[in-house]
MARBA-3410 file (N, C-alpha, C, O; in Angstrom, 1 decimal):
247
61.1,43.0,14.6,62.2,43.3,15.4,63.1,44.3,14.7,63.5,44.1,13.5 ~ 63.5,45.4,15.4,64.4,46.4,14.8,65.8,45.8,14.7,66.2,45.1,15.6 ~ 66.5,46.3,13.7,67.9,45.8,13.5,68.8,46.0,14.7,69.6,45.2,15.1 ~ 68.6,47.2,15.4,69.4,47.5,16.5,69.1,46.6,17.7,70.0,46.3,18.4 ~ 67.9,46.1,17.8,67.6,45.1,18.8,68.3,43.8,18.6,68.7,43.1,19.5
68.4,43.4,17.3,69.2,42.2,17.0,70.6,42.3,17.5,71.2,41.3,18.0 ~ 71.2,43.4,17.3,72.6,43.6,17.7,72.7,43.7,19.2,73.6,43.1,19.8 ~ 71.8,44.4,19.8,71.8,44.6,21.3,71.6,43.3,22.0,72.2,43.0,23.0 ~ 70.6,42.5,21.5,70.1,41.3,22.3,70.7,40.0,21.8,70.6,39.0,22.5 ~ 71.2,39.9,20.6,71.5,38.6,20.0,73.0,38.6,19.5,73.3,37.7,18.7
73.8,39.5,19.9,75.2,39.4,19.4,75.9,38.2,20.1,75.7,38.0,21.3 ~ 76.6,37.4,19.3,77.3,36.3,19.9,78.8,36.5,19.9,79.6,35.8,20.6 ~ 79.3,37.5,19.1,80.7,37.8,19.1,80.9,39.3,18.7,80.3,39.8,17.8 ~ 81.8,39.9,19.4,82.1,41.3,19.1,83.6,41.6,19.3,84.2,41.1,20.3 ~ 84.2,42.4,18.4,85.6,42.6,18.5,85.9,44.0,18.0,85.0,44.7,17.4
87.1,44.5,18.3,87.6,45.7,17.7,88.5,45.4,16.5,89.3,44.5,16.6 ~ 88.3,46.2,15.4,89.1,46.0,14.2,89.8,47.3,13.9,89.9,48.2,14.7 ~ 90.3,47.3,12.6,91.0,48.5,12.2,92.4,48.7,12.8,93.0,47.7,13.2 ~ 92.9,49.9,12.9,94.2,50.2,13.3,94.5,49.6,14.7,95.6,49.2,15.0 ~ 93.5,49.7,15.6,93.8,49.2,17.0,94.0,47.7,17.0,94.9,47.3,17.7
93.3,46.9,16.2,93.6,45.5,16.1,94.9,45.2,15.4,95.5,44.2,15.7 ~ 95.2,46.0,14.4,96.4,45.8,13.6,97.7,46.2,14.3,98.8,45.9,13.9 ~ 97.6,46.9,15.5,98.8,47.4,16.2,99.3,48.6,15.5,100.5,49.0,15.7 ~ 98.4,49.4,14.8,98.9,50.6,14.1,98.1,51.8,14.6,98.2,52.9,13.9 ~ 97.5,51.7,15.8,96.7,52.9,16.3,97.7,54.0,16.7,98.8,53.8,17.2
97.2,55.2,16.5,97.8,56.4,17.0,96.8,57.2,17.8,95.6,56.7,18.0 ~ 97.2,58.4,18.3,96.2,59.1,19.2,94.9,59.4,18.5,93.9,59.5,19.1 ~ 94.9,59.6,17.2,93.7,60.0,16.5,92.9,58.9,15.9,92.0,59.1,15.1 ~ 93.3,57.6,16.2,92.6,56.5,15.6,91.2,56.3,16.1,91.0,56.4,17.3 ~ 90.3,55.9,15.2,88.9,55.5,15.6,88.9,54.1,16.2,89.9,53.4,16.1
87.8,53.8,16.8,87.6,52.5,17.3,86.6,51.8,16.5,85.4,52.1,16.6 ~ 87.0,50.9,15.6,86.1,50.2,14.7,85.6,48.9,15.3,86.4,48.1,15.6 ~ 84.3,48.8,15.5,83.8,47.6,16.2,83.0,46.8,15.1,82.3,47.3,14.3 ~ 83.3,45.5,15.2,82.6,44.5,14.3,82.0,43.4,15.2,82.5,43.1,16.2 ~ 80.9,42.8,14.7,80.3,41.8,15.5,79.4,40.8,14.6,79.2,41.0,13.4
79.0,39.8,15.3,78.2,38.8,14.7,77.0,38.5,15.6,77.1,38.4,16.8 ~ 75.8,38.6,15.0,74.5,38.3,15.8,73.8,37.1,15.2,73.9,36.8,14.0 ~ 73.2,36.4,16.0,72.4,35.2,15.6,70.9,35.5,15.7,70.3,35.6,16.8 ~ 70.3,35.8,14.6,68.9,36.2,14.5,68.1,35.0,15.0,68.3,33.9,14.6 ~ 67.1,35.2,15.9,66.3,34.1,16.4,65.7,33.3,15.2,65.1,33.9,14.3
65.7,32.0,15.3,65.3,31.2,14.1,63.8,31.4,13.7,63.6,31.5,12.5 ~ 62.9,31.7,14.6,61.5,31.9,14.2,61.4,33.1,13.2,60.4,33.2,12.5 ~ 62.3,34.0,13.3,62.2,35.2,12.4,62.4,34.8,10.9,61.9,35.5,10.0 ~ 63.0,33.7,10.7,63.2,33.2,9.3,62.0,32.5,8.7,61.9,32.2,7.6 ~ 61.0,32.2,9.6,59.8,31.6,9.2,58.8,32.6,8.7,57.7,32.2,8.3
59.1,33.8,8.7,58.2,34.9,8.2,58.6,35.2,6.7,59.7,34.9,6.3 ~ 57.7,36.0,6.1,58.0,36.4,4.7,59.2,37.5,4.8,60.0,37.4,3.9 ~ 59.1,38.3,5.7,60.2,39.4,5.9,61.3,38.8,6.7,61.1,38.6,7.9 ~ 62.4,38.5,6.1,63.5,37.9,6.8,64.4,38.9,7.6,64.3,40.1,7.2 ~ 65.1,38.5,8.6,65.9,39.4,9.3,67.1,39.9,8.4,67.4,39.2,7.4
67.7,41.0,8.7,68.7,41.5,7.9,70.0,40.7,7.9,70.3,40.0,8.9 ~ 70.7,40.7,6.8,72.0,40.0,6.8,73.1,40.8,7.5,74.2,40.2,7.8 ~ 72.9,42.1,7.7,73.9,42.9,8.4,73.2,44.1,8.9,72.2,44.5,8.5 ~ 73.9,44.7,9.9,73.3,45.9,10.5,74.5,46.9,10.8,75.5,46.5,11.3 ~ 74.3,48.1,10.4,75.2,49.2,10.7,74.8,49.9,11.9,73.6,50.4,12.0
75.7,50.1,12.9,75.3,50.7,14.2,74.9,49.7,15.2,75.2,48.5,15.0 ~ 74.3,50.1,16.3,73.9,51.5,16.6,75.0,52.4,17.0,74.8,53.7,17.0 ~ 76.1,51.9,17.4,77.2,52.8,17.8,77.9,53.3,16.5,77.8,52.7,15.5 ~ 78.6,54.4,16.7,79.5,54.9,15.5,80.6,53.9,15.3,81.1,53.2,16.2 ~ 80.9,53.7,14.0,82.0,52.8,13.6,81.7,51.4,14.0,82.6,50.6,14.2
80.4,51.0,14.0,80.0,49.6,14.4,79.3,49.0,13.2,78.4,49.6,12.6 ~ 79.6,47.7,13.0,79.0,47.0,11.9,78.9,45.5,12.3,79.9,45.0,12.8 ~ 77.7,44.9,12.1,77.6,43.5,12.5,76.9,42.7,11.3,76.2,43.2,10.5 ~ 77.2,41.4,11.3,76.7,40.5,10.3,75.8,39.4,11.0,76.1,39.0,12.1 ~ 74.8,39.0,10.4,74.1,37.8,10.9,74.9,36.6,10.7,75.7,36.5,9.7
74.8,35.6,11.5,75.8,34.5,11.6,75.9,33.8,10.2,77.0,33.5,9.8 ~ 74.8,33.5,9.6,74.9,32.8,8.3,75.6,33.6,7.2,76.4,33.0,6.5 ~ 75.3,34.9,7.1,76.0,35.7,6.2,77.5,35.8,6.5,78.4,35.7,5.6 ~ 77.8,35.9,7.7,79.2,35.9,8.2,79.9,34.7,7.8,81.1,34.7,7.2 ~ 79.3,33.5,8.0,79.9,32.2,7.7,80.1,32.1,6.1,81.1,31.6,5.7
79.1,32.5,5.4,79.2,32.5,3.9,80.4,33.2,3.4,81.2,32.8,2.6 ~ 80.6,34.5,3.9,81.7,35.3,3.5,83.0,34.7,3.9,84.0,34.8,3.2 ~ 83.0,34.2,5.1,84.3,33.6,5.6,84.7,32.4,4.8,85.9,32.2,4.5 ~ 83.7,31.6,4.4,84.0,30.4,3.6,84.5,30.8,2.2,85.2,30.0,1.5 ~ 84.2,32.0,1.8,84.7,32.5,0.5,86.0,33.2,0.7,86.6,33.8,-0.3
86.6,33.2,1.9,87.9,33.8,2.2,87.9,35.3,2.0,88.9,35.9,1.6 ~ 86.7,35.9,2.4,86.7,37.4,2.4,87.7,37.9,3.4,87.7,37.6,4.5 ~ 88.6,38.7,2.9,89.7,39.2,3.8,89.2,39.9,5.1,89.7,39.6,6.2 ~ 88.2,40.8,4.9,87.8,41.5,6.1,87.1,40.6,7.1,87.3,40.8,8.3 ~ 86.4,39.6,6.7,85.7,38.6,7.6,86.7,37.7,8.3,86.6,37.5,9.5
87.7,37.2,7.5,88.7,36.3,8.1,89.5,37.1,9.2,89.8,36.6,10.2 ~ 89.8,38.3,8.9,90.6,39.1,9.9,89.7,39.4,11.1,90.3,39.5,12.2 ~ 88.4,39.6,10.9,87.5,39.8,12.0,87.6,38.6,13.0,87.5,38.8,14.2 ~ 87.7,37.4,12.5,87.7,36.2,13.3,89.0,36.1,14.1,89.1,35.3,15.0 ~ 90.0,36.8,13.6,91.4,36.7,14.3,91.8,38.0,15.0,93.0,38.2,15.3
90.8,38.8,15.3,91.2,40.1,16.0,91.7,39.7,17.4,91.2,38.8,18.1 ~ 92.8,40.4,17.8,93.3,40.1,19.2,92.5,40.9,20.3,92.7,40.7,21.4 ~ 91.5,41.7,19.8,90.8,42.6,20.7,89.3,42.1,20.7,88.5,42.7,20.1 ~ 89.1,41.0,21.4,87.7,40.5,21.5,87.0,41.1,22.7,87.5,41.1,23.8 ~ 85.9,41.8,22.4,85.1,42.4,23.5,84.0,41.6,24.1,83.7,41.8,25.3
83.5,40.6,23.3,82.4,39.8,23.8,82.3,38.5,23.0,82.5,38.5,21.8 ~ 82.1,37.4,23.7,81.8,36.1,23.0,81.0,35.3,24.0,81.5,34.9,25.1 ~ 79.8,34.8,23.6,79.0,33.9,24.4,79.4,32.5,24.0,80.4,32.3,23.2 ~ 78.7,31.5,24.4,79.0,30.1,24.1,79.1,29.9,22.6,80.0,29.2,22.1 ~ 78.1,30.4,21.9,78.1,30.2,20.4,79.2,31.0,19.8,79.8,30.5,18.8
79.5,32.2,20.3,80.6,33.0,19.7,81.9,32.3,20.0,82.8,32.3,19.1 ~ 82.1,31.7,21.1,83.4,30.9,21.4,83.5,29.7,20.5,84.6,29.4,20.0 ~ 82.4,29.1,20.2,82.4,28.0,19.2,82.8,28.5,17.8,83.5,27.8,17.1 ~ 82.3,29.6,17.4,82.6,30.2,16.2,84.1,30.5,16.1,84.8,30.2,15.1 ~ 84.7,31.0,17.2,86.1,31.3,17.2,86.9,30.0,17.1,88.0,30.0,16.5
86.4,29.0,17.7,87.1,27.7,17.7,87.1,27.1,16.3,87.9,26.2,16.0 ~ 86.2,27.6,15.4,86.2,27.2,14.0,87.0,28.0,13.1,87.0,27.8,11.9 ~ 87.8,28.9,13.6,88.6,29.8,12.7,89.4,29.1,11.6,89.4,29.5,10.5 ~ 90.0,28.0,12.0,90.9,27.3,11.0,90.0,26.6,10.0,90.5,26.4,8.8 ~ 88.8,26.3,10.3,87.9,25.6,9.3,87.6,26.5,8.1,87.3,26.0,7.0
87.7,27.8,8.3,87.4,28.8,7.2,88.7,29.0,6.3,88.5,29.5,5.2 ~ 89.8,28.7,6.8,91.1,29.0,6.1,91.4,28.0,5.0,91.2,26.8,5.2 ~ 91.8,28.5,3.9,92.2,27.6,2.8,93.0,28.4,1.8,93.3,29.6,2.0 ~ 93.6,27.7,0.8,94.4,28.4,-0.2,93.6,29.4,-1.0,94.2,30.1,-1.8 ~ 92.3,29.3,-0.9,91.5,30.3,-1.6,91.8,31.8,-1.2,91.6,32.7,-1.9
92.4,31.9,0.0,92.7,33.2,0.5,93.7,33.9,-0.4,93.7,35.1,-0.5 ~ 94.5,33.1,-1.1,95.5,33.8,-2.0,94.7,34.6,-3.1,95.1,35.7,-3.4 ~ 93.7,34.0,-3.7,93.0,34.7,-4.7,92.2,35.9,-4.2,92.3,36.9,-4.8 ~ 91.5,35.7,-3.0,90.7,36.8,-2.5,91.6,38.0,-2.0,91.2,39.1,-2.2 ~ 92.6,37.6,-1.3,93.5,38.7,-0.8,94.2,39.4,-1.9,94.3,40.6,-1.9
94.7,38.6,-2.9,95.4,39.2,-4.0,94.4,40.1,-4.9,94.8,41.2,-5.3 ~ 93.2,39.6,-5.1,92.3,40.4,-5.9,91.9,41.7,-5.2,91.9,42.7,-5.8 ~ 91.7,41.6,-3.9,91.4,42.8,-3.1,92.6,43.8,-3.2,92.4,45.0,-3.4 ~ 93.8,43.2,-3.0,95.0,44.1,-3.0,95.2,44.8,-4.3,95.6,45.9,-4.4 ~ 94.9,44.0,-5.4,95.1,44.6,-6.7,94.2,45.8,-7.0,94.5,46.8,-7.5
92.9,45.6,-6.5,91.9,46.7,-6.6,92.4,47.9,-5.9,92.2,49.0,-6.3 ~ 92.9,47.7,-4.7,93.4,48.8,-3.9,94.6,49.5,-4.5,94.7,50.7,-4.4 ~ 95.5,48.7,-5.0,96.7,49.3,-5.7,96.3,50.1,-6.8,96.9,51.2,-7.0 ~ 95.3,49.7,-7.6,94.9,50.5,-8.8,94.4,51.9,-8.3,94.6,52.9,-9.0 ~ 93.7,51.9,-7.2,93.2,53.1,-6.7,94.3,54.0,-6.2,94.3,55.3,-6.5
95.3,53.4,-5.6,96.5,54.2,-5.2,97.2,54.8,-6.4,97.6,56.0,-6.4 ~ 97.4,54.0,-7.4,98.0,54.5,-8.7,97.2,55.6,-9.3,97.8,56.5,-9.9 ~ 95.9,55.5,-9.3,95.1,56.6,-9.8,95.3,57.9,-9.0,95.3,59.0,-9.6 ~ 95.4,57.8,-7.7,95.7,58.9,-6.9,97.0,59.6,-7.2,97.1,60.8,-7.3 ~ 98.0,58.7,-7.5,99.3,59.3,-7.8,99.3,60.0,-9.2,99.8,61.1,-9.3
98.5,59.5,-10.1,98.4,60.1,-11.4,97.6,61.4,-11.3,98.0,62.4,-11.9 ~ 96.6,61.5,-10.4,95.8,62.6,-10.3,96.4,63.7,-9.4,96.2,64.9,-9.6 ~ 97.0,63.3,-8.3,97.4,64.2,-7.3,98.9,64.2,-7.0,99.4,65.0,-6.2 ~ 99.7,63.3,-7.6,101.1,63.2,-7.4,101.5,62.4,-6.2,102.7,62.2,-5.9 ~ 100.5,61.9,-5.5,100.8,61.1,-4.3,99.6,60.2,-4.0,98.5,60.6,-4.3
99.9,59.1,-3.4,98.8,58.2,-3.0,98.2,58.7,-1.6,98.7,59.6,-1.0 ~ 97.1,58.1,-1.2,96.6,58.2,0.1,97.5,57.3,1.0,97.4,56.1,1.0 ~ 98.3,58.0,1.8,99.4,57.3,2.4,98.8,56.2,3.4,99.4,55.2,3.6 ~ 97.8,56.5,4.1,97.2,55.6,5.1,96.7,54.3,4.3,96.9,53.2,4.9 ~ 96.1,54.5,3.2,95.7,53.3,2.4,96.9,52.5,1.9,96.8,51.3,1.8
98.0,53.2,1.6,99.2,52.5,1.1,99.7,51.7,2.3,100.2,50.5,2.1 ~ 99.7,52.2,3.5,100.2,51.5,4.7,99.3,50.2,4.9,99.9,49.1,5.1 ~ 98.0,50.4,4.8,97.2,49.2,5.1,97.3,48.1,4.0,97.1,47.0,4.2 ~ 97.6,48.6,2.7,97.7,47.6,1.7,99.0,46.8,1.9,99.0,45.6,1.7 ~ 100.1,47.4,2.3,101.3,46.7,2.6,101.1,45.7,3.8,101.6,44.6,3.8
100.3,46.1,4.8,100.0,45.3,5.9,99.2,44.0,5.4,99.6,42.9,5.8 ~ 98.2,44.3,4.6,97.4,43.2,4.1,98.2,42.2,3.2,98.1,41.0,3.4 ~ 99.1,42.7,2.4,99.9,41.8,1.6,100.9,40.9,2.4,101.1,39.8,2.1 ~ 101.4,41.5,3.4,102.3,40.8,4.3,101.5,39.7,5.1,102.0,38.6,5.3 ~ 100.3,40.1,5.5,99.5,39.2,6.2,99.1,38.0,5.4,99.1,36.8,5.9
98.7,38.2,4.1,98.4,37.2,3.2,99.6,36.2,3.0,99.4,35.0,3.0 ~ 100.8,36.8,2.8,102.0,36.0,2.5,102.2,35.1,3.7,102.5,33.9,3.6 ~ 102.1,35.7,4.9,102.4,34.9,6.1,101.4,33.8,6.4,101.7,32.7,6.9 ~ 100.1,34.1,6.0,99.1,33.1,6.2,99.4,31.9,5.3,99.2,30.8,5.7 ~ 99.7,32.2,4.0,100.0,31.1,3.1,101.3,30.3,3.5,101.4,29.1,3.3
102.2,31.0,4.1,103.4,30.3,4.6,103.2,29.4,5.8,103.7,28.3,5.8 ~ 102.4,29.9,6.7,102.3,29.3,8.0,101.0,28.5,8.3,100.9,27.7,9.1 ~ 100.0,28.9,7.5,98.6,28.4,7.8,97.9,29.1,8.9,96.8,28.7,9.3 ~ 98.5,30.2,9.4,97.9,30.9,10.5,97.8,32.4,10.1,98.6,32.9,9.5 ~ 96.6,33.0,10.5,96.4,34.4,10.2,96.6,35.2,11.4,95.9,35.1,12.4
97.6,36.1,11.3,98.0,37.0,12.4,97.8,38.4,11.9,98.5,38.8,10.9 ~ 97.0,39.2,12.6,96.7,40.5,12.0,97.5,41.7,12.7,97.6,42.8,12.2 ~ 98.0,41.4,13.9,98.8,42.4,14.6,100.2,42.5,13.9,100.8,41.4,13.7 ~ 100.6,43.7,13.5,101.8,43.8,12.7,103.1,43.6,13.5,104.2,43.4,12.9 ~ 103.0,43.7,14.8,104.2,43.4,15.6,105.3,44.4,15.3,105.1,45.6,15.4
106.5,43.9,15.0,107.7,44.8,14.9,107.7,45.5,13.5,108.6,46.2,13.2 ~ 106.6,45.3,12.7,106.5,46.1,11.5,105.8,47.4,11.7,105.6,48.1,10.7 ~ 105.4,47.7,12.9,104.6,48.9,13.2,105.3,50.1,12.7,104.7,50.9,11.9 ~ 106.5,50.4,13.1,107.2,51.7,12.8,107.4,51.9,11.3,107.2,52.9,10.8 ~ 107.9,50.8,10.6,108.1,51.0,9.1,106.8,51.3,8.4,106.7,52.1,7.5
105.7,50.7,8.9,104.4,51.0,8.3,103.9,52.4,8.6,103.3,53.0,7.8 ~ 104.1,52.8,9.9,103.6,54.1,10.2,104.5,55.2,9.5,103.9,56.3,9.2 ~ 105.7,54.9,9.1,106.5,55.8,8.3,105.8,56.0,6.9,105.8,57.0,6.3 ~ 105.3,54.9,6.4,104.5,55.0,5.1,103.3,55.9,5.3,103.0,56.7,4.5 ~ 102.6,55.7,6.4,101.4,56.5,6.6,101.7,58.0,6.7,100.9,58.8,6.3
102.9,58.3,7.3,103.3,59.7,7.4,103.9,60.3,6.1,104.2,61.5,6.0 ~ 103.9,59.5,5.1,104.4,60.0,3.8,105.9,60.1,3.7,106.5,60.8,2.9 ~ 106.6,59.3,4.6,108.1,59.4,4.6,108.8,58.4,3.7,110.0,58.4,3.6 ~ 108.0,57.5,3.1,108.6,56.5,2.2,108.2,56.9,0.7,107.0,57.0,0.5 ~ 109.1,57.0,-0.2,108.8,57.4,-1.6,107.9,56.3,-2.2,107.9,55.1,-1.9
107.0,56.8,-3.1,106.0,55.9,-3.7,106.7,54.8,-4.5,106.2,53.7,-4.4 ~ 107.8,55.1,-5.3,108.4,54.0,-6.0,108.9,52.8,-5.1,108.8,51.7,-5.4 ~ 109.3,53.2,-3.9,109.8,52.2,-2.9,108.5,51.4,-2.4,108.6,50.1,-2.2 ~ 107.4,52.0,-2.2,106.2,51.3,-1.8,105.8,50.4,-2.9,105.4,49.3,-2.6 ~ 105.8,50.8,-4.1,105.4,50.0,-5.2,106.3,48.7,-5.3,105.8,47.6,-5.5
107.6,48.9,-5.0,108.5,47.8,-5.0,108.2,46.8,-3.9,108.3,45.6,-4.1 ~ 107.9,47.3,-2.8,107.5,46.5,-1.6,106.2,45.7,-2.0,106.1,44.5,-1.7 ~ 105.2,46.3,-2.6,104.0,45.7,-2.9,104.3,44.5,-3.9,103.7,43.4,-3.8 ~ 105.1,44.8,-4.9,105.4,43.8,-5.9,106.1,42.6,-5.3,105.8,41.4,-5.6 ~ 107.1,42.9,-4.4,107.8,41.8,-3.7,106.9,41.0,-2.9,107.0,39.8,-2.9
106.0,41.6,-2.1,105.1,40.9,-1.2,104.2,40.0,-2.0,103.9,38.9,-1.6 ~ 103.7,40.5,-3.1,102.8,39.7,-3.9,103.5,38.5,-4.5,102.9,37.4,-4.6 ~ 104.7,38.7,-4.9,105.5,37.6,-5.4,105.8,36.6,-4.4,105.8,35.4,-4.6 ~ 106.1,37.0,-3.1,106.4,36.1,-2.1,105.1,35.3,-1.7,105.2,34.1,-1.3 ~ 103.9,35.9,-1.8,102.7,35.2,-1.5,102.5,34.2,-2.6,102.0,33.0,-2.3
102.7,34.5,-3.8,102.6,33.5,-4.9,103.5,32.3,-4.7,103.1,31.2,-4.9 ~ 104.7,32.6,-4.3,105.7,31.5,-4.0,105.2,30.6,-2.9,105.3,29.4,-2.9 ~ 104.7,31.3,-1.8,104.2,30.6,-0.6,103.0,29.7,-0.9,102.9,28.6,-0.3 ~ 102.2,30.1,-1.9,101.0,29.3,-2.3,101.4,27.9,-2.7,100.7,26.9,-2.5 ~ 102.6,27.8,-3.4,103.0,26.5,-3.9,103.2,25.4,-2.9,103.0,24.2,-3.1
103.6,25.8,-1.7,103.9,24.9,-0.6,103.1,25.2,0.7,103.5,24.8,1.8 ~ 102.0,25.8,0.5,101.2,26.2,1.7,100.7,25.0,2.4,100.2,24.1,1.8 ~ 100.7,25.1,3.8,100.1,24.0,4.6,98.6,24.1,4.6,97.9,23.2,5.1 ~ 98.0,25.2,4.0,96.5,25.3,4.0,95.9,24.3,3.1,96.5,23.9,2.1 ~ 94.7,23.9,3.4,94.0,23.0,2.5,93.5,23.7,1.3,93.4,25.0,1.3
93.1,23.0,0.3,92.7,23.6,-1.0,91.3,24.3,-0.8,91.1,25.3,-1.4 ~ 90.5,23.7,0.1,89.1,24.2,0.3,88.9,24.4,1.8,89.5,23.6,2.6 ~ 88.0,25.2,2.2,87.6,25.3,3.6,86.8,24.1,4.0,86.3,23.4,3.2 ~ 86.6,23.9,5.3,85.8,22.8,5.8,84.3,23.2,5.9,83.8,23.5,7.0 ~ 83.7,23.2,4.8,82.3,23.7,4.7,81.4,22.8,5.5,80.5,23.4,6.2
81.6,21.5,5.5,80.7,20.7,6.3,80.7,21.0,7.8,79.7,21.0,8.4 ~ 81.9,21.2,8.3,82.0,21.5,9.7,81.4,22.8,10.1,80.7,22.9,11.1 ~ 81.5,23.8,9.2,80.9,25.1,9.5,79.3,24.9,9.4,78.6,25.5,10.2 ~ 78.9,24.2,8.4,77.4,24.0,8.2,76.8,23.3,9.4,75.7,23.6,9.8 ~ 77.5,22.3,9.9,77.1,21.6,11.1,76.9,22.6,12.3,75.9,22.5,13.0
77.9,23.5,12.5,77.8,24.5,13.5,76.6,25.4,13.3,75.9,25.6,14.3 ~ 76.4,25.9,12.1,75.3,26.8,11.9,74.0,26.1,12.1,73.0,26.7,12.7 ~ 73.8,24.8,11.7,72.6,24.1,11.9,72.3,23.9,13.4,71.1,24.1,13.8 ~ 73.3,23.6,14.1,73.1,23.4,15.6,72.7,24.7,16.2,71.9,24.8,17.1 ~ 73.3,25.8,15.8,73.0,27.1,16.4,71.6,27.5,16.0,70.9,28.1,16.9
71.1,27.2,14.8,69.7,27.6,14.4,68.7,26.7,15.2,67.7,27.2,15.7 ~ 69.1,25.4,15.4,68.2,24.5,16.1,68.1,25.0,17.6,67.0,25.0,18.1 ~ 69.2,25.3,18.2,69.2,25.7,19.6,68.4,27.0,19.7,67.6,27.2,20.7 ~ 68.5,27.9,18.8,67.7,29.2,18.8,66.2,28.9,18.7,65.4,29.5,19.4 ~ 65.8,27.9,17.8,64.4,27.6,17.7,63.8,27.1,18.9,62.6,27.3,19.2
64.6,26.5,19.8,64.1,25.9,21.0,64.0,26.9,22.2,63.6,26.6,23.3 ~ 64.6,28.1,22.0,64.6,29.1,23.0,63.3,29.8,23.1,62.6,30.1,22.1 ~ 62.8,30.0,24.4,61.5,30.7,24.5,61.7,32.2,24.0,62.7,32.8,24.3 ~ 60.7,32.7,23.3,60.7,34.0,22.8,59.4,34.5,22.3,58.5,33.7,22.1 ~ 59.2,35.8,22.1,57.9,36.3,21.7,57.7,36.3,20.2,56.7,37.0,19.7
58.5,35.6,19.4,58.5,35.8,18.0,57.3,35.1,17.3,56.7,35.6,16.4 ~ 57.0,33.9,17.8,55.9,33.1,17.2,55.2,32.3,18.3,55.9,31.4,18.9 ~ 54.0,32.6,18.7,53.3,31.9,19.7,53.1,30.5,19.3,52.8,30.1,18.2 ~ 53.4,29.6,20.3,53.2,28.2,20.1,54.3,27.5,19.3,54.3,26.2,19.2 ~ 55.3,28.2,18.8,56.3,27.6,17.9,57.2,26.7,18.8,57.6,25.7,18.3
57.5,27.1,20.0,58.4,26.3,20.8,57.8,24.9,21.0,58.5,23.9,21.0 ~ 56.5,24.8,21.3,55.9,23.5,21.5,55.9,22.6,20.3,56.1,21.4,20.4 ~ 55.7,23.2,19.1,55.7,22.5,17.9,57.1,21.9,17.6,57.3,20.7,17.3 ~ 58.2,22.8,17.8,59.5,22.3,17.6,59.9,21.3,18.6,60.5,20.2,18.3 ~ 59.6,21.5,19.9,59.9,20.6,20.9,59.3,19.3,20.8,59.9,18.3,21.2
58.1,19.2,20.2,57.5,17.9,20.0,57.9,17.3,18.7,57.4,16.2,18.3 ~ 58.8,17.9,18.0,59.3,17.3,16.7,58.2,17.1,15.7,58.2,16.1,15.0 ~ 57.3,18.1,15.6,56.2,17.9,14.7,56.3,18.7,13.4,55.4,18.7,12.6 ~ 57.5,19.4,13.3,57.7,20.2,12.1,57.7,19.3,10.9,58.4,18.3,10.8 ~ 56.9,19.7,9.9,56.9,18.9,8.6,55.9,17.8,8.6,55.7,17.1,7.6
55.3,17.5,9.8,54.3,16.4,9.8,53.0,16.9,9.3,52.7,18.1,9.4 ~ 52.2,16.0,8.8,50.9,16.4,8.3,49.8,15.7,9.1,48.6,15.9,8.8
END
């Protein structure tokens, strides 16, 4: 099965991300599409496994296989968690809607470490740009401020909201280069400190609900195995008769 076919025929969830989802889109903004596909279970019974992710087939489109997506979300990967909370959902089937209903199961105080680590790496890149060119990449500075505020609010409230709301214009001013770099640095330091303080009293659990997510994934795999398909002849009858593993 071609990777593009997996995305075309087996996507369970698709959304728009990037500036459009963040409420920061301008006339020249791209449309970044992200999605999750459920590879048919019989494909995993072969030596050559289905891909964990697929780029395309559309421009600015990227999709993850469900298991990989869940693994990354349980690790509090910022990009994955934000994907689950996009306000611009383009498609969700029954399995996709169940995935969305599990959003809170992925959230934990681990987000502080992953968001902070990612933000620190991005800040170092911005500082390198300032040393080399006298100015940072302003768009990246804007998105870093957005991410830090999002992480702070997540730790404070237990909810992840990615649309910037009334912070849109101040952030776009950063993107246009209208805010001095020292002030941006000060904002970054303040937001990181507020996130650290919020961590101490966060309503988030210490760990994500791995068992709940694993139960969902197992049920999705089992339901896929029982679906008629051209992947392995006779496989449906074997699974349906509960003969797997019998001798």
